PyMOL commands that place a pseudoatom at each C-alpha (Angstrom):
pseudoatom trace, name=CA, resn=MET, resi=1, chain=A, elem=C, hetatm=0, pos=[0.576, -11.068, -15.495]
pseudoatom trace, name=CA, resn=ILE, resi=2, chain=A, elem=C, hetatm=0, pos=[2.507, -9.353, -12.701]
pseudoatom trace, name=CA, resn=ALA, resi=3, chain=A, elem=C, hetatm=0, pos=[3.383, -6.269, -15.113]
pseudoatom trace, name=CA, resn=ASP, resi=4, chain=A, elem=C, hetatm=0, pos=[-0.095, -6.058, -16.149]
pseudoatom trace, name=CA, resn=PHE, resi=5, chain=A, elem=C, hetatm=0, pos=[-1.394, -5.591, -12.674]
pseudoatom trace, name=CA, resn=PHE, resi=6, chain=A, elem=C, hetatm=0, pos=[0.750, -2.584, -12.466]
pseudoatom trace, name=CA, resn=ARG, resi=7, chain=A, elem=C, hetatm=0, pos=[0.379, -1.251, -15.685]
pseudoatom trace, name=CA, resn=SER, resi=8, chain=A, elem=C, hetatm=0, pos=[-3.318, -1.408, -15.442]
pseudoatom trace, name=CA, resn=ARG, resi=9, chain=A, elem=C, hetatm=0, pos=[-3.510, 0.615, -12.285]
pseudoatom trace, name=CA, resn=TRP, resi=10, chain=A, elem=C, hetatm=0, pos=[-0.966, 2.844, -13.391]
pseudoatom trace, name=CA, resn=LEU, resi=11, chain=A, elem=C, hetatm=0, pos=[-2.587, 3.780, -16.357]
pseudoatom trace, name=CA, resn=GLY, resi=12, chain=A, elem=C, hetatm=0, pos=[-6.235, 4.069, -14.360]
pseudoatom trace, name=CA, resn=GLN, resi=13, chain=A, elem=C, hetatm=0, pos=[-7.621, 1.126, -16.233]
pseudoatom trace, name=CA, resn=VAL, resi=14, chain=A, elem=C, hetatm=0, pos=[-8.711, -0.193, -12.874]
pseudoatom trace, name=CA, resn=PRO, resi=15, chain=A, elem=C, hetatm=0, pos=[-12.079, 1.052, -11.681]
pseudoatom trace, name=CA, resn=LEU, resi=16, chain=A, elem=C, hetatm=0, pos=[-11.160, 3.459, -8.739]
pseudoatom trace, name=CA, resn=ASP, resi=17, chain=A, elem=C, hetatm=0, pos=[-13.544, 1.785, -6.186]
pseudoatom trace, name=CA, resn=ARG, resi=18, chain=A, elem=C, hetatm=0, pos=[-11.679, -1.570, -6.689]
pseudoatom trace, name=CA, resn=LEU, resi=19, chain=A, elem=C, hetatm=0, pos=[-8.030, -0.010, -6.569]
pseudoatom trace, name=CA, resn=PHE, resi=20, chain=A, elem=C, hetatm=0, pos=[-8.914, 1.975, -3.416]
pseudoatom trace, name=CA, resn=TRP, resi=21, chain=A, elem=C, hetatm=0, pos=[-10.873, -0.751, -1.458]
pseudoatom trace, name=CA, resn=ARG, resi=22, chain=A, elem=C, hetatm=0, pos=[-9.938, -4.140, -2.928]
pseudoatom trace, name=CA, resn=ASP, resi=23, chain=A, elem=C, hetatm=0, pos=[-6.054, -3.559, -3.769]
pseudoatom trace, name=CA, resn=MET, resi=24, chain=A, elem=C, hetatm=0, pos=[-5.071, -0.972, -1.056]
pseudoatom trace, name=CA, resn=MET, resi=25, chain=A, elem=C, hetatm=0, pos=[-7.071, -1.211, 1.803]
pseudoatom trace, name=CA, resn=LEU, resi=26, chain=A, elem=C, hetatm=0, pos=[-7.884, -4.983, 2.034]
pseudoatom trace, name=CA, resn=ALA, resi=27, chain=A, elem=C, hetatm=0, pos=[-4.565, -6.510, 0.135]
pseudoatom trace, name=CA, resn=GLY, resi=28, chain=A, elem=C, hetatm=0, pos=[-1.961, -3.636, 0.836]
pseudoatom trace, name=CA, resn=THR, resi=29, chain=A, elem=C, hetatm=0, pos=[-3.003, -3.650, 4.518]
pseudoatom trace, name=CA, resn=LEU, resi=30, chain=A, elem=C, hetatm=0, pos=[-2.750, -7.500, 4.304]
pseudoatom trace, name=CA, resn=ILE, resi=31, chain=A, elem=C, hetatm=0, pos=[0.508, -7.220, 3.075]
pseudoatom trace, name=CA, resn=ASN, resi=32, chain=A, elem=C, hetatm=0, pos=[1.744, -4.672, 5.521]
pseudoatom trace, name=CA, resn=MET, resi=33, chain=A, elem=C, hetatm=0, pos=[0.401, -6.543, 8.473]
pseudoatom trace, name=CA, resn=ALA, resi=34, chain=A, elem=C, hetatm=0, pos=[1.927, -9.971, 7.213]
pseudoatom trace, name=CA, resn=SER, resi=35, chain=A, elem=C, hetatm=0, pos=[5.227, -7.788, 7.122]
pseudoatom trace, name=CA, resn=SER, resi=36, chain=A, elem=C, hetatm=0, pos=[5.027, -6.112, 10.681]
pseudoatom trace, name=CA, resn=ALA, resi=37, chain=A, elem=C, hetatm=0, pos=[4.650, -9.343, 11.949]
pseudoatom trace, name=CA, resn=LEU, resi=38, chain=A, elem=C, hetatm=0, pos=[7.237, -11.175, 10.565]
pseudoatom trace, name=CA, resn=ALA, resi=39, chain=A, elem=C, hetatm=0, pos=[9.742, -8.256, 11.376]
pseudoatom trace, name=CA, resn=LEU, resi=40, chain=A, elem=C, hetatm=0, pos=[8.384, -8.970, 14.972]
pseudoatom trace, name=CA, resn=VAL, resi=41, chain=A, elem=C, hetatm=0, pos=[8.974, -12.208, 14.631]
pseudoatom trace, name=CA, resn=LEU, resi=42, chain=A, elem=C, hetatm=0, pos=[12.903, -11.902, 13.355]
pseudoatom trace, name=CA, resn=LEU, resi=43, chain=A, elem=C, hetatm=0, pos=[13.175, -9.127, 16.350]
pseudoatom trace, name=CA, resn=GLY, resi=44, chain=A, elem=C, hetatm=0, pos=[12.165, -11.650, 18.738]
pseudoatom trace, name=CA, resn=LEU, resi=45, chain=A, elem=C, hetatm=0, pos=[14.762, -14.023, 17.174]
pseudoatom trace, name=CA, resn=LYS, resi=46, chain=A, elem=C, hetatm=0, pos=[17.333, -11.270, 17.825]
pseudoatom trace, name=CA, resn=LEU, resi=47, chain=A, elem=C, hetatm=0, pos=[18.382, -11.146, 14.417]
pseudoatom trace, name=CA, resn=PRO, resi=48, chain=A, elem=C, hetatm=0, pos=[20.301, -7.576, 13.252]
pseudoatom trace, name=CA, resn=LEU, resi=49, chain=A, elem=C, hetatm=0, pos=[18.135, -4.561, 13.690]
pseudoatom trace, name=CA, resn=TRP, resi=50, chain=A, elem=C, hetatm=0, pos=[18.908, -3.615, 9.908]
pseudoatom trace, name=CA, resn=LEU, resi=51, chain=A, elem=C, hetatm=0, pos=[17.090, -6.853, 8.686]
pseudoatom trace, name=CA, resn=VAL, resi=52, chain=A, elem=C, hetatm=0, pos=[13.878, -6.644, 10.853]
pseudoatom trace, name=CA, resn=LEU, resi=53, chain=A, elem=C, hetatm=0, pos=[13.724, -3.063, 9.477]
pseudoatom trace, name=CA, resn=ALA, resi=54, chain=A, elem=C, hetatm=0, pos=[14.152, -3.697, 6.079]
pseudoatom trace, name=CA, resn=VAL, resi=55, chain=A, elem=C, hetatm=0, pos=[11.533, -6.442, 6.324]
pseudoatom trace, name=CA, resn=HIS, resi=56, chain=A, elem=C, hetatm=0, pos=[9.150, -4.373, 8.104]
pseudoatom trace, name=CA, resn=PHE, resi=57, chain=A, elem=C, hetatm=0, pos=[9.412, -1.231, 5.652]
pseudoatom trace, name=CA, resn=ALA, resi=58, chain=A, elem=C, hetatm=0, pos=[9.669, -3.769, 2.411]
pseudoatom trace, name=CA, resn=PRO, resi=59, chain=A, elem=C, hetatm=0, pos=[5.964, -2.915, 1.375]
pseudoatom trace, name=CA, resn=VAL, resi=60, chain=A, elem=C, hetatm=0, pos=[6.543, 0.805, 1.247]
pseudoatom trace, name=CA, resn=PRO, resi=61, chain=A, elem=C, hetatm=0, pos=[7.405, 1.235, -2.314]
pseudoatom trace, name=CA, resn=TYR, resi=62, chain=A, elem=C, hetatm=0, pos=[4.300, -0.870, -3.213]
pseudoatom trace, name=CA, resn=ASN, resi=63, chain=A, elem=C, hetatm=0, pos=[2.346, 1.498, -0.567]
pseudoatom trace, name=CA, resn=ILE, resi=64, chain=A, elem=C, hetatm=0, pos=[3.566, 4.724, -2.644]
pseudoatom trace, name=CA, resn=PHE, resi=65, chain=A, elem=C, hetatm=0, pos=[2.442, 2.873, -5.965]
pseudoatom trace, name=CA, resn=LEU, resi=66, chain=A, elem=C, hetatm=0, pos=[-0.814, 2.069, -4.913]
pseudoatom trace, name=CA, resn=THR, resi=67, chain=A, elem=C, hetatm=0, pos=[-1.300, 5.509, -3.301]
pseudoatom trace, name=CA, resn=SER, resi=68, chain=A, elem=C, hetatm=0, pos=[0.248, 7.095, -6.612]
pseudoatom trace, name=CA, resn=ALA, resi=69, chain=A, elem=C, hetatm=0, pos=[-2.285, 4.834, -8.892]
pseudoatom trace, name=CA, resn=VAL, resi=70, chain=A, elem=C, hetatm=0, pos=[-5.344, 6.150, -6.573]
pseudoatom trace, name=CA, resn=TRP, resi=71, chain=A, elem=C, hetatm=0, pos=[-4.427, 9.907, -7.237]
pseudoatom trace, name=CA, resn=ARG, resi=72, chain=A, elem=C, hetatm=0, pos=[-3.752, 9.274, -10.977]
pseudoatom trace, name=CA, resn=THR, resi=73, chain=A, elem=C, hetatm=0, pos=[-7.296, 7.318, -11.482]
pseudoatom trace, name=CA, resn=ALA, resi=74, chain=A, elem=C, hetatm=0, pos=[-9.472, 9.796, -9.276]
pseudoatom trace, name=CA, resn=GLU, resi=75, chain=A, elem=C, hetatm=0, pos=[-11.559, 12.308, -11.073]
pseudoatom trace, name=CA, resn=SER, resi=76, chain=A, elem=C, hetatm=0, pos=[-13.588, 14.948, -9.511]
pseudoatom trace, name=CA, resn=GLY, resi=77, chain=A, elem=C, hetatm=0, pos=[-16.092, 14.626, -7.081]
pseudoatom trace, name=CA, resn=ALA, resi=78, chain=A, elem=C, hetatm=0, pos=[-16.451, 14.195, -3.467]
pseudoatom trace, name=CA, resn=LYS, resi=79, chain=A, elem=C, hetatm=0, pos=[-16.403, 10.545, -3.599]
pseudoatom trace, name=CA, resn=ALA, resi=80, chain=A, elem=C, hetatm=0, pos=[-12.803, 10.731, -5.391]
pseudoatom trace, name=CA, resn=SER, resi=81, chain=A, elem=C, hetatm=0, pos=[-11.682, 13.497, -2.991]
pseudoatom trace, name=CA, resn=LEU, resi=82, chain=A, elem=C, hetatm=0, pos=[-12.704, 11.614, 0.152]
pseudoatom trace, name=CA, resn=MET, resi=83, chain=A, elem=C, hetatm=0, pos=[-10.186, 8.593, -1.377]
pseudoatom trace, name=CA, resn=LEU, resi=84, chain=A, elem=C, hetatm=0, pos=[-7.507, 10.895, -2.146]
pseudoatom trace, name=CA, resn=LEU, resi=85, chain=A, elem=C, hetatm=0, pos=[-7.555, 11.909, 1.469]
pseudoatom trace, name=CA, resn=GLY, resi=86, chain=A, elem=C, hetatm=0, pos=[-7.930, 8.548, 2.560]
pseudoatom trace, name=CA, resn=SER, resi=87, chain=A, elem=C, hetatm=0, pos=[-5.107, 7.112, 0.167]
pseudoatom trace, name=CA, resn=ALA, resi=88, chain=A, elem=C, hetatm=0, pos=[-2.727, 9.502, 1.643]
pseudoatom trace, name=CA, resn=LEU, resi=89, chain=A, elem=C, hetatm=0, pos=[-3.668, 9.135, 5.369]
pseudoatom trace, name=CA, resn=TRP, resi=90, chain=A, elem=C, hetatm=0, pos=[-3.563, 4.816, 4.522]
pseudoatom trace, name=CA, resn=LEU, resi=91, chain=A, elem=C, hetatm=0, pos=[0.009, 5.975, 3.174]
pseudoatom trace, name=CA, resn=ILE, resi=92, chain=A, elem=C, hetatm=0, pos=[1.188, 7.757, 6.104]
pseudoatom trace, name=CA, resn=ALA, resi=93, chain=A, elem=C, hetatm=0, pos=[-0.346, 5.048, 8.346]
pseudoatom trace, name=CA, resn=THR, resi=94, chain=A, elem=C, hetatm=0, pos=[1.577, 2.174, 6.725]
pseudoatom trace, name=CA, resn=VAL, resi=95, chain=A, elem=C, hetatm=0, pos=[4.722, 4.213, 7.027]
pseudoatom trace, name=CA, resn=VAL, resi=96, chain=A, elem=C, hetatm=0, pos=[4.483, 5.341, 10.557]
pseudoatom trace, name=CA, resn=VAL, resi=97, chain=A, elem=C, hetatm=0, pos=[2.690, 1.978, 12.380]
for i in range(1, 97): cmd.bond("trace and resi %d" % i, "trace and resi %d" % (i + 1))
show_as sticks, trace
zoom trace
């Protein structure tokens, strides 16, 4: 089931709107926020910095996957171009913040 989730997105079988808005902007952002919040809690508990950073950056591979899936799925057109730009900016924001 999880493999189907990743396979369908990688192969472009999911509509671009759903991939961008639901999977990336909503779910991906919530995952990043939860990871960052947990990292802050761990930092507050004075746990090792390597653990805090590992938790904070744990979603990065998933973020790269989502961005790549958007780029693989997008076709030509202004809307697709905006989503390509949005996905790249989102990826930068999730890694930096």
